[in-house]
KOLTI-287318 format. One record per atom (N, C-alpha, C, O): residue number from 1; chain; x, y, z. Coordinates in steps of 0.2 Angstrom, whole numbers, plus 5000, padded with zeros to 4 digits. Layout:
<NUM, "A", <X, Y, Z>>
...
END
This chain:
<1, "A", <5104, 5398, 4977>>
<1, "A", <5103, 5405, 4978>>
<1, "A", <5097, 5406, 4983>>
<1, "A", <5092, 5403, 4982>>
<2, "A", <5098, 5410, 4988>>
<2, "A", <5092, 5412, 4993>>
<2, "A", <5087, 5415, 4989>>
<2, "A", <5088, 5420, 4985>>
<3, "A", <5081, 5413, 4989>>
<3, "A", <5075, 5416, 4986>>
<3, "A", <5070, 5419, 4990>>
<3, "A", <5065, 5422, 4987>>
<4, "A", <5070, 5418, 4996>>
<4, "A", <5065, 5421, 5001>>
<4, "A", <5068, 5427, 5004>>
<4, "A", <5069, 5427, 5010>>
<5, "A", <5069, 5433, 5000>>
<5, "A", <5072, 5439, 5002>>
<5, "A", <5067, 5443, 5006>>
<5, "A", <5061, 5444, 5004>>
<6, "A", <5069, 5446, 5011>>
<6, "A", <5064, 5451, 5015>>
<6, "A", <5063, 5457, 5011>>
<6, "A", <5057, 5460, 5012>>
<7, "A", <5067, 5459, 5007>>
<7, "A", <5066, 5466, 5003>>
<7, "A", <5061, 5465, 4998>>
<7, "A", <5058, 5470, 4996>>
<8, "A", <5059, 5459, 4997>>
<8, "A", <5053, 5458, 4992>>
<8, "A", <5046, 5457, 4996>>
<8, "A", <5041, 5456, 4993>>
<9, "A", <5046, 5459, 5002>>
<9, "A", <5040, 5458, 5006>>
<9, "A", <5037, 5465, 5007>>
<9, "A", <5032, 5465, 5011>>
<10, "A", <5039, 5470, 5003>>
<10, "A", <5036, 5476, 5004>>
<10, "A", <5039, 5482, 5008>>
<10, "A", <5036, 5487, 5009>>
<11, "A", <5045, 5480, 5010>>
<11, "A", <5048, 5485, 5015>>
<11, "A", <5051, 5491, 5010>>
<11, "A", <5051, 5497, 5013>>
<12, "A", <5052, 5490, 5004>>
<12, "A", <5055, 5495, 5000>>
<12, "A", <5050, 5496, 4994>>
<12, "A", <5046, 5491, 4992>>
<13, "A", <5050, 5501, 4991>>
<13, "A", <5046, 5502, 4985>>
<13, "A", <5049, 5499, 4979>>
<13, "A", <5055, 5498, 4979>>
<14, "A", <5044, 5498, 4974>>
<14, "A", <5047, 5496, 4967>>
<14, "A", <5052, 5500, 4965>>
<14, "A", <5058, 5498, 4962>>
<15, "A", <5051, 5507, 4965>>
<15, "A", <5056, 5512, 4963>>
<15, "A", <5063, 5511, 4967>>
<15, "A", <5068, 5511, 4963>>
<16, "A", <5063, 5511, 4973>>
<16, "A", <5069, 5510, 4977>>
<16, "A", <5073, 5504, 4975>>
<16, "A", <5079, 5504, 4974>>
<17, "A", <5070, 5498, 4974>>
<17, "A", <5073, 5492, 4972>>
<17, "A", <5076, 5493, 4965>>
<17, "A", <5081, 5491, 4964>>
<18, "A", <5072, 5495, 4961>>
<18, "A", <5074, 5496, 4954>>
<18, "A", <5080, 5501, 4954>>
<18, "A", <5085, 5499, 4950>>
<19, "A", <5080, 5506, 4957>>
<19, "A", <5086, 5511, 4957>>
<19, "A", <5092, 5507, 4960>>
<19, "A", <5098, 5508, 4958>>
<20, "A", <5091, 5504, 4966>>
<20, "A", <5096, 5501, 4969>>
<20, "A", <5100, 5496, 4966>>
<20, "A", <5106, 5495, 4966>>
<21, "A", <5096, 5492, 4962>>
<21, "A", <5100, 5486, 4958>>
<21, "A", <5100, 5487, 4951>>
<21, "A", <5102, 5483, 4947>>
<22, "A", <5098, 5493, 4948>>
<22, "A", <5098, 5495, 4941>>
<22, "A", <5094, 5490, 4937>>
<22, "A", <5096, 5487, 4932>>
<23, "A", <5088, 5489, 4939>>
<23, "A", <5083, 5485, 4936>>
<23, "A", <5077, 5489, 4933>>
<23, "A", <5075, 5493, 4937>>
<24, "A", <5074, 5487, 4927>>
<24, "A", <5069, 5491, 4925>>
<24, "A", <5063, 5490, 4930>>
<24, "A", <5062, 5485, 4933>>
<25, "A", <5059, 5496, 4930>>
<25, "A", <5053, 5496, 4935>>
<25, "A", <5048, 5491, 4933>>
<25, "A", <5046, 5488, 4938>>
<26, "A", <5047, 5489, 4927>>
<26, "A", <5042, 5484, 4925>>
<26, "A", <5044, 5477, 4928>>
<26, "A", <5040, 5473, 4930>>
<27, "A", <5051, 5476, 4927>>
<27, "A", <5053, 5470, 4929>>
<27, "A", <5053, 5469, 4937>>
<27, "A", <5052, 5464, 4940>>
<28, "A", <5055, 5475, 4940>>
<28, "A", <5055, 5475, 4947>>
<28, "A", <5048, 5474, 4950>>
<28, "A", <5047, 5470, 4955>>
<29, "A", <5043, 5477, 4947>>
<29, "A", <5036, 5476, 4949>>
<29, "A", <5034, 5469, 4948>>
<29, "A", <5030, 5466, 4952>>
<30, "A", <5036, 5466, 4942>>
<30, "A", <5034, 5458, 4941>>
<30, "A", <5037, 5454, 4946>>
<30, "A", <5034, 5449, 4949>>
<31, "A", <5043, 5456, 4948>>
<31, "A", <5047, 5452, 4954>>
<31, "A", <5043, 5453, 4960>>
<31, "A", <5042, 5448, 4964>>
<32, "A", <5041, 5459, 4962>>
<32, "A", <5037, 5460, 4968>>
<32, "A", <5030, 5457, 4968>>
<32, "A", <5028, 5454, 4973>>
<33, "A", <5027, 5456, 4962>>
<33, "A", <5021, 5453, 4961>>
<33, "A", <5021, 5446, 4961>>
<33, "A", <5016, 5442, 4960>>
<34, "A", <5027, 5443, 4961>>
<34, "A", <5029, 5436, 4960>>
<34, "A", <5027, 5433, 4953>>
<34, "A", <5025, 5427, 4953>>
<35, "A", <5027, 5438, 4948>>
<35, "A", <5025, 5435, 4941>>
<35, "A", <5032, 5432, 4938>>
<35, "A", <5031, 5428, 4934>>
<36, "A", <5037, 5434, 4941>>
<36, "A", <5044, 5431, 4939>>
<36, "A", <5047, 5429, 4946>>
<36, "A", <5046, 5432, 4951>>
<37, "A", <5052, 5425, 4945>>
<37, "A", <5056, 5423, 4951>>
<37, "A", <5063, 5426, 4951>>
<37, "A", <5065, 5428, 4945>>
<38, "A", <5066, 5426, 4956>>
<38, "A", <5073, 5429, 4957>>
<38, "A", <5077, 5425, 4952>>
<38, "A", <5082, 5428, 4949>>
<39, "A", <5076, 5418, 4951>>
<39, "A", <5080, 5414, 4947>>
<39, "A", <5079, 5416, 4940>>
<39, "A", <5083, 5413, 4936>>
<40, "A", <5074, 5419, 4938>>
<40, "A", <5073, 5421, 4931>>
<40, "A", <5077, 5427, 4929>>
<40, "A", <5078, 5429, 4923>>
<41, "A", <5080, 5431, 4934>>
<41, "A", <5085, 5436, 4933>>
<41, "A", <5092, 5434, 4931>>
<41, "A", <5094, 5428, 4933>>
<42, "A", <5095, 5438, 4927>>
<42, "A", <5102, 5436, 4926>>
<42, "A", <5106, 5436, 4932>>
<42, "A", <5104, 5439, 4937>>
<43, "A", <5112, 5433, 4932>>
<43, "A", <5116, 5432, 4938>>
<43, "A", <5119, 5438, 4941>>
<43, "A", <5119, 5439, 4947>>
<44, "A", <5120, 5443, 4937>>
<44, "A", <5123, 5450, 4940>>
<44, "A", <5117, 5453, 4944>>
<44, "A", <5118, 5455, 4949>>
<45, "A", <5111, 5453, 4941>>
<45, "A", <5105, 5456, 4945>>
<45, "A", <5104, 5452, 4951>>
<45, "A", <5102, 5455, 4956>>
<46, "A", <5104, 5446, 4951>>
<46, "A", <5103, 5441, 4957>>
<46, "A", <5108, 5443, 4962>>
<46, "A", <5106, 5444, 4968>>
<47, "A", <5114, 5444, 4960>>
<47, "A", <5119, 5446, 4965>>
<47, "A", <5118, 5453, 4968>>
<47, "A", <5119, 5453, 4974>>
<48, "A", <5116, 5457, 4964>>
<48, "A", <5115, 5464, 4967>>
<48, "A", <5109, 5464, 4972>>
<48, "A", <5109, 5467, 4977>>
<49, "A", <5104, 5460, 4970>>
<49, "A", <5098, 5459, 4974>>
<49, "A", <5100, 5456, 4981>>
<49, "A", <5098, 5458, 4986>>
<50, "A", <5104, 5451, 4981>>
<50, "A", <5107, 5448, 4987>>
<50, "A", <5111, 5452, 4991>>
<50, "A", <5110, 5452, 4997>>
<51, "A", <5115, 5456, 4988>>
<51, "A", <5120, 5461, 4991>>
<51, "A", <5115, 5466, 4995>>
<51, "A", <5117, 5468, 5000>>
<52, "A", <5110, 5469, 4991>>
<52, "A", <5106, 5473, 4994>>
<52, "A", <5102, 5470, 5001>>
<52, "A", <5102, 5474, 5006>>
<53, "A", <5100, 5464, 5000>>
<53, "A", <5097, 5461, 5006>>
<53, "A", <5101, 5460, 5011>>
<53, "A", <5100, 5462, 5017>>
<54, "A", <5108, 5458, 5010>>
<54, "A", <5113, 5458, 5015>>
<54, "A", <5114, 5464, 5019>>
<54, "A", <5115, 5465, 5025>>
<55, "A", <5115, 5469, 5015>>
<55, "A", <5116, 5476, 5017>>
<55, "A", <5111, 5479, 5022>>
<55, "A", <5112, 5482, 5027>>
<56, "A", <5105, 5477, 5020>>
<56, "A", <5099, 5480, 5024>>
<56, "A", <5097, 5476, 5030>>
<56, "A", <5094, 5478, 5035>>
<57, "A", <5098, 5469, 5029>>
<57, "A", <5096, 5465, 5034>>
<57, "A", <5102, 5460, 5037>>
<57, "A", <5100, 5455, 5040>>
<58, "A", <5108, 5463, 5038>>
<58, "A", <5113, 5459, 5040>>
<58, "A", <5113, 5457, 5047>>
<58, "A", <5116, 5452, 5050>>
<59, "A", <5109, 5461, 5051>>
<59, "A", <5108, 5460, 5058>>
<59, "A", <5103, 5455, 5060>>
<59, "A", <5102, 5454, 5066>>
<60, "A", <5099, 5454, 5055>>
<60, "A", <5093, 5449, 5057>>
<60, "A", <5094, 5442, 5057>>
<60, "A", <5090, 5438, 5058>>
END
């Protein structure tokens, strides 16, 4: 799984990511603060995060 996602670099707010992938705000904040890794998330959430990344950055 790709773990160096651009959306985790501060382009979106914690709230935006949380709402987009249906993840608790606290967990999303921990993810953005690098307190947890993408691989710590369940597979469904990882896939949602990757799909969001691809949708936003498909031309990069």
